[in-house]
FIVEX-954371 format. One record per residue: x, y, z of N, C-alpha, C, O in turn; residue in one letter; residue number from 1. Coordinates in nm, 3 decimals. Layout:
N
(r (X, Y, Z), (X, Y, Z), (X, Y, Z), (X, Y, Z), 'a', NUM);
...
This chain:
98
(r (1.238, 1.297, -0.326), (1.127, 1.255, -0.404), (1.170, 1.117, -0.436), (1.284, 1.092, -0.475), 'm', 1);
(r (1.055, 1.007, -0.415), (1.058, 0.880, -0.429), (0.964, 0.824, -0.521), (0.899, 0.897, -0.595), 'g', 2);
(r (0.952, 0.695, -0.523), (0.853, 0.628, -0.593), (0.802, 0.525, -0.535), (0.873, 0.434, -0.492), 't', 3);
(r (0.664, 0.524, -0.525), (0.607, 0.374, -0.475), (0.536, 0.270, -0.590), (0.431, 0.303, -0.645), 'a', 4);
(r (0.586, 0.172, -0.613), (0.528, 0.089, -0.691), (0.424, -0.011, -0.625), (0.463, -0.086, -0.535), 't', 5);
(r (0.305, -0.014, -0.663), (0.197, -0.083, -0.620), (0.108, -0.189, -0.680), (0.079, -0.165, -0.797), 'y', 6);
(r (0.051, -0.310, -0.623), (-0.040, -0.350, -0.670), (-0.156, -0.388, -0.581), (-0.139, -0.388, -0.459), 's', 7);
(r (-0.260, -0.418, -0.628), (-0.394, -0.462, -0.544), (-0.435, -0.586, -0.589), (-0.453, -0.597, -0.711), 'v', 8);
(r (-0.456, -0.691, -0.513), (-0.495, -0.804, -0.540), (-0.572, -0.878, -0.414), (-0.637, -0.811, -0.333), 'g', 9);
(r (-0.560, -1.019, -0.407), (-0.612, -1.076, -0.285), (-0.516, -1.166, -0.242), (-0.409, -1.179, -0.302), 'k', 10);
(r (-0.548, -1.235, -0.132), (-0.479, -1.348, -0.075), (-0.525, -1.486, -0.139), (-0.646, -1.502, -0.158), 'y', 11);
(r (-0.432, -1.590, -0.175), (-0.480, -1.723, -0.212), (-0.540, -1.753, -0.100), (-0.529, -1.697, 0.008), 'a', 12);
(r (-0.633, -1.887, -0.142), (-0.678, -1.966, -0.064), (-0.591, -2.060, 0.028), (-0.497, -2.126, -0.016), 'p', 13);
(r (-0.620, -2.059, 0.127), (-0.529, -2.130, 0.243), (-0.567, -2.264, 0.273), (-0.524, -2.315, 0.376), 'g', 14);
(r (-0.639, -2.325, 0.198), (-0.669, -2.476, 0.215), (-0.695, -2.499, 0.376), (-0.612, -2.560, 0.444), 'r', 15);
(r (-0.808, -2.450, 0.429), (-0.830, -2.469, 0.573), (-0.734, -2.420, 0.650), (-0.730, -2.450, 0.769), 'g', 16);
(r (-0.638, -2.333, 0.592), (-0.552, -2.251, 0.705), (-0.550, -2.101, 0.673), (-0.621, -2.070, 0.578), 'q', 17);
(r (-0.498, -2.025, 0.718), (-0.483, -1.879, 0.715), (-0.409, -1.860, 0.596), (-0.306, -1.925, 0.576), 'a', 18);
(r (-0.462, -1.762, 0.501), (-0.401, -1.729, 0.377), (-0.254, -1.675, 0.418), (-0.230, -1.603, 0.514), 'p', 19);
(r (-0.169, -1.723, 0.331), (-0.018, -1.652, 0.350), (0.019, -1.633, 0.232), (0.127, -1.575, 0.237), 't', 20);
(r (-0.023, -1.656, 0.091), (0.064, -1.591, -0.035), (-0.039, -1.538, -0.082), (-0.159, -1.557, -0.066), 'i', 21);
(r (0.040, -1.447, -0.162), (-0.032, -1.319, -0.264), (-0.124, -1.419, -0.390), (-0.061, -1.514, -0.438), 'l', 22);
(r (-0.213, -1.406, -0.421), (-0.290, -1.477, -0.523), (-0.226, -1.395, -0.659), (-0.178, -1.282, -0.652), 's', 23);
(r (-0.232, -1.457, -0.754), (-0.177, -1.412, -0.860), (-0.269, -1.307, -0.944), (-0.235, -1.219, -1.023), 's', 24);
(r (-0.380, -1.342, -0.907), (-0.489, -1.214, -0.942), (-0.458, -1.054, -0.889), (-0.441, -1.030, -0.769), 'y', 25);
(r (-0.455, -0.977, -0.965), (-0.424, -0.843, -0.973), (-0.499, -0.792, -1.036), (-0.511, -0.812, -1.156), 'i', 26);
(r (-0.590, -0.685, -0.945), (-0.706, -0.582, -1.017), (-0.633, -0.468, -1.057), (-0.671, -0.426, -1.166), 'r', 27);
(r (-0.529, -0.397, -1.000), (-0.450, -0.313, -1.055), (-0.353, -0.292, -1.027), (-0.322, -0.350, -0.923), 't', 28);
(r (-0.263, -0.219, -1.078), (-0.097, -0.173, -1.015), (-0.074, -0.050, -1.110), (-0.135, -0.004, -1.207), 's', 29);
(r (0.033, -0.017, -1.044), (0.112, 0.099, -1.094), (0.227, 0.185, -1.033), (0.309, 0.122, -0.967), 'g', 30);
(r (0.241, 0.296, -1.042), (0.361, 0.383, -0.980), (0.311, 0.515, -0.938), (0.242, 0.588, -1.009), 't', 31);
(r (0.348, 0.541, -0.820), (0.303, 0.687, -0.764), (0.441, 0.756, -0.720), (0.523, 0.707, -0.643), 'q', 32);
(r (0.449, 0.875, -0.780), (0.550, 0.961, -0.729), (0.517, 1.014, -0.574), (0.404, 1.048, -0.539), 'a', 33);
(r (0.647, 1.017, -0.478), (0.598, 1.064, -0.323), (0.688, 1.193, -0.338), (0.771, 1.225, -0.423), 't', 34);
(r (0.639, 1.255, -0.219), (0.750, 1.369, -0.191), (0.709, 1.351, -0.003), (0.643, 1.269, 0.060), 't', 35);
(r (0.780, 1.463, 0.033), (0.749, 1.475, 0.165), (0.600, 1.559, 0.208), (0.560, 1.577, 0.323), 't', 36);
(r (0.551, 1.591, 0.116), (0.399, 1.650, 0.111), (0.291, 1.520, 0.121), (0.317, 1.443, 0.029), 't', 37);
(r (0.212, 1.484, 0.179), (0.113, 1.348, 0.162), (0.042, 1.370, 0.047), (0.001, 1.480, 0.011), 'a', 38);
(r (0.028, 1.265, -0.012), (-0.073, 1.258, -0.167), (-0.132, 1.119, -0.144), (-0.080, 1.025, -0.083), 't', 39);
(r (-0.252, 1.126, -0.205), (-0.294, 0.987, -0.260), (-0.269, 0.924, -0.337), (-0.196, 0.983, -0.417), 'd', 40);
(r (-0.288, 0.819, -0.368), (-0.229, 0.742, -0.492), (-0.341, 0.781, -0.604), (-0.459, 0.748, -0.592), 'i', 41);
(r (-0.300, 0.842, -0.693), (-0.405, 0.880, -0.796), (-0.491, 0.763, -0.855), (-0.445, 0.654, -0.890), 's', 42);
(r (-0.600, 0.794, -0.861), (-0.694, 0.705, -0.913), (-0.700, 0.573, -0.834), (-0.720, 0.466, -0.891), 'g', 43);
(r (-0.687, 0.580, -0.732), (-0.674, 0.445, -0.666), (-0.773, 0.432, -0.539), (-0.761, 0.502, -0.438), 'l', 44);
(r (-0.867, 0.340, -0.555), (-0.985, 0.325, -0.429), (-0.940, 0.186, -0.395), (-0.951, 0.111, -0.492), 't', 45);
(r (-0.892, 0.129, -0.285), (-0.901, -0.003, -0.261), (-1.039, -0.054, -0.177), (-1.109, 0.020, -0.108), 'v', 46);
(r (-1.054, -0.155, -0.194), (-1.164, -0.225, -0.113), (-1.136, -0.311, 0.021), (-1.028, -0.366, 0.042), 'q', 47);
(r (-1.227, -0.316, 0.095), (-1.232, -0.397, 0.223), (-1.188, -0.563, 0.169), (-1.254, -0.627, 0.087), 'y', 48);
(r (-1.083, -0.602, 0.223), (-1.044, -0.756, 0.202), (-0.944, -0.766, 0.106), (-0.868, -0.863, 0.099), 'g', 49);
(r (-0.939, -0.646, 0.013), (-0.791, -0.650, -0.061), (-0.673, -0.656, -0.021), (-0.652, -0.615, 0.093), 'e', 50);
(r (-0.569, -0.704, -0.095), (-0.446, -0.684, -0.041), (-0.360, -0.579, -0.121), (-0.348, -0.588, -0.243), 'v', 51);
(r (-0.294, -0.468, -0.039), (-0.224, -0.364, -0.110), (-0.074, -0.421, -0.077), (-0.035, -0.471, 0.028), 'l', 52);
(r (-0.015, -0.404, -0.173), (0.120, -0.445, -0.186), (0.216, -0.328, -0.259), (0.212, -0.291, -0.377), 'r', 53);
(r (0.297, -0.285, -0.156), (0.370, -0.148, -0.189), (0.515, -0.174, -0.208), (0.563, -0.249, -0.123), 'i', 54);
(r (0.598, -0.129, -0.302), (0.785, -0.145, -0.288), (0.777, 0.013, -0.282), (0.713, 0.092, -0.351), 'h', 55);
(r (0.860, 0.030, -0.181), (0.891, 0.188, -0.149), (1.069, 0.209, -0.194), (1.164, 0.143, -0.151), 'a', 56);
(r (1.069, 0.308, -0.279), (1.232, 0.298, -0.314), (1.303, 0.389, -0.214), (1.424, 0.401, -0.197), 'd', 57);
(r (1.212, 0.445, -0.156), (1.276, 0.534, -0.014), (1.172, 0.511, 0.099), (1.064, 0.454, 0.091), 'e', 58);
(r (1.234, 0.572, 0.208), (1.162, 0.566, 0.351), (1.015, 0.645, 0.309), (1.014, 0.757, 0.260), 'a', 59);
(r (0.902, 0.573, 0.335), (0.769, 0.629, 0.336), (0.679, 0.577, 0.431), (0.690, 0.460, 0.467), 'm', 60);
(r (0.585, 0.653, 0.479), (0.454, 0.631, 0.536), (0.362, 0.607, 0.447), (0.354, 0.680, 0.348), 'l', 61);
(r (0.270, 0.495, 0.467), (0.131, 0.462, 0.414), (0.011, 0.473, 0.483), (0.028, 0.436, 0.600), 'v', 62);
(r (-0.100, 0.506, 0.463), (-0.204, 0.534, 0.534), (-0.313, 0.503, 0.455), (-0.334, 0.563, 0.350), 'a', 63);
(r (-0.407, 0.386, 0.512), (-0.523, 0.334, 0.431), (-0.631, 0.433, 0.469), (-0.723, 0.439, 0.387), 'g', 64);
(r (-0.640, 0.506, 0.567), (-0.740, 0.573, 0.644), (-0.689, 0.723, 0.719), (-0.637, 0.741, 0.829), 'a', 65);
(r (-0.726, 0.823, 0.612), (-0.680, 0.925, 0.644), (-0.552, 0.976, 0.569), (-0.534, 0.935, 0.454), 'g', 66);
(r (-0.472, 1.052, 0.619), (-0.390, 1.112, 0.544), (-0.225, 1.079, 0.620), (-0.208, 1.094, 0.741), 't', 67);
(r (-0.149, 1.048, 0.556), (-0.053, 0.972, 0.570), (0.052, 1.108, 0.675), (0.068, 1.222, 0.632), 'a', 68);
(r (0.103, 1.066, 0.792), (0.159, 1.160, 0.868), (0.267, 1.098, 0.986), (0.267, 0.979, 1.017), 's', 69);
(r (0.337, 1.175, 1.032), (0.418, 1.099, 1.162), (0.327, 1.038, 1.240), (0.371, 0.954, 1.319), 'a', 70);
(r (0.177, 1.066, 1.236), (0.126, 1.023, 1.353), (0.024, 0.920, 1.291), (-0.045, 0.840, 1.355), 's', 71);
(r (0.026, 0.935, 1.176), (-0.087, 0.846, 1.119), (-0.037, 0.752, 0.961), (-0.044, 0.790, 0.844), 'n', 72);
(r (0.005, 0.637, 1.012), (0.063, 0.571, 0.858), (0.184, 0.445, 0.906), (0.259, 0.448, 1.004), 'g', 73);
(r (0.174, 0.356, 0.819), (0.284, 0.240, 0.840), (0.400, 0.292, 0.783), (0.399, 0.334, 0.668), 'h', 74);
(r (0.511, 0.293, 0.860), (0.635, 0.302, 0.801), (0.713, 0.203, 0.704), (0.739, 0.092, 0.749), 'y', 75);
(r (0.742, 0.228, 0.606), (0.812, 0.141, 0.488), (0.961, 0.173, 0.470), (0.991, 0.281, 0.418), 'i', 76);
(r (1.054, 0.089, 0.509), (1.183, 0.125, 0.484), (1.208, 0.133, 0.338), (1.143, 0.076, 0.251), 'p', 77);
(r (1.319, 0.218, 0.321), (1.358, 0.222, 0.173), (1.385, 0.078, 0.096), (1.429, -0.018, 0.159), 'a', 78);
(r (1.361, 0.072, -0.018), (1.398, -0.064, -0.081), (1.315, -0.181, -0.030), (1.358, -0.292, -0.059), 'd', 79);
(r (1.216, -0.174, 0.032), (1.150, -0.303, 0.102), (0.997, -0.314, 0.032), (0.948, -0.213, -0.020), 't', 80);
(r (0.946, -0.406, 0.033), (0.828, -0.428, -0.019), (0.719, -0.476, 0.124), (0.748, -0.560, 0.209), 'i', 81);
(r (0.610, -0.406, 0.115), (0.514, -0.465, 0.233), (0.379, -0.495, 0.185), (0.341, -0.441, 0.082), 'm', 82);
(r (0.297, -0.582, 0.252), (0.180, -0.587, 0.209), (0.054, -0.555, 0.319), (0.062, -0.573, 0.440), 'e', 83);
(r (-0.024, -0.522, 0.271), (-0.125, -0.479, 0.378), (-0.285, -0.508, 0.323), (-0.338, -0.473, 0.218), 'f', 84);
(r (-0.339, -0.587, 0.439), (-0.479, -0.632, 0.411), (-0.575, -0.478, 0.448), (-0.557, -0.404, 0.544), 'e', 85);
(r (-0.663, -0.465, 0.350), (-0.728, -0.366, 0.334), (-0.851, -0.383, 0.458), (-0.920, -0.484, 0.449), 'v', 86);
(r (-0.879, -0.286, 0.574), (-0.983, -0.318, 0.653), (-1.085, -0.197, 0.655), (-1.186, -0.200, 0.724), 'h', 87);
(r (-1.044, -0.073, 0.561), (-1.135, -0.007, 0.531), (-1.126, 0.055, 0.411), (-1.020, 0.103, 0.369), 'q', 88);
(r (-1.261, 0.057, 0.333), (-1.243, 0.108, 0.175), (-1.215, 0.224, 0.144), (-1.304, 0.303, 0.175), 't', 89);
(r (-1.113, 0.277, 0.086), (-1.095, 0.422, 0.041), (-0.969, 0.449, -0.055), (-0.921, 0.377, -0.142), 'g', 90);
(r (-0.930, 0.581, -0.008), (-0.780, 0.602, -0.075), (-0.671, 0.541, 0.000), (-0.691, 0.474, 0.101), 's', 91);
(r (-0.546, 0.568, -0.054), (-0.436, 0.528, -0.003), (-0.344, 0.656, 0.019), (-0.317, 0.722, -0.081), 'v', 92);
(r (-0.301, 0.691, 0.125), (-0.228, 0.803, 0.096), (-0.060, 0.797, 0.133), (-0.029, 0.727, 0.230), 's', 93);
(r (0.022, 0.850, 0.078), (0.196, 0.797, 0.087), (0.230, 0.946, 0.147), (0.156, 1.044, 0.147), 'l', 94);
(r (0.360, 0.934, 0.195), (0.430, 1.044, 0.240), (0.603, 0.994, 0.247), (0.642, 0.893, 0.307), 'k', 95);
(r (0.680, 1.078, 0.181), (0.848, 1.024, 0.209), (0.861, 1.060, 0.335), (0.810, 1.167, 0.369), 'd', 96);
(r (0.924, 0.988, 0.422), (0.982, 1.038, 0.541), (1.136, 1.111, 0.525), (1.238, 1.068, 0.472), 'v', 97);
(r (1.112, 1.223, 0.584), (1.261, 1.331, 0.565), (1.355, 1.291, 0.615), (1.460, 1.355, 0.609), 'a', 98);
């Protein structure tokens, strides 16, 4: 069993260049317990264009469209922070890698 710590925000303006840093604006943040059974982050709906930042305390999969599984999701190594730009409004599914 693991824990995913997350925040949802936006990229900072890039001053004519592609945005490269996360803005200080945070719409929501929290934690979600994870297991080897996929589960959605409780109460979270991400919107198109937002940035989802997740810290995984153990290896897990994250899926923004559908259910996280070995065939659907981005792999996050243990003790790593990853950022994902949201391209589809909806829930976020997490699953520990056994």
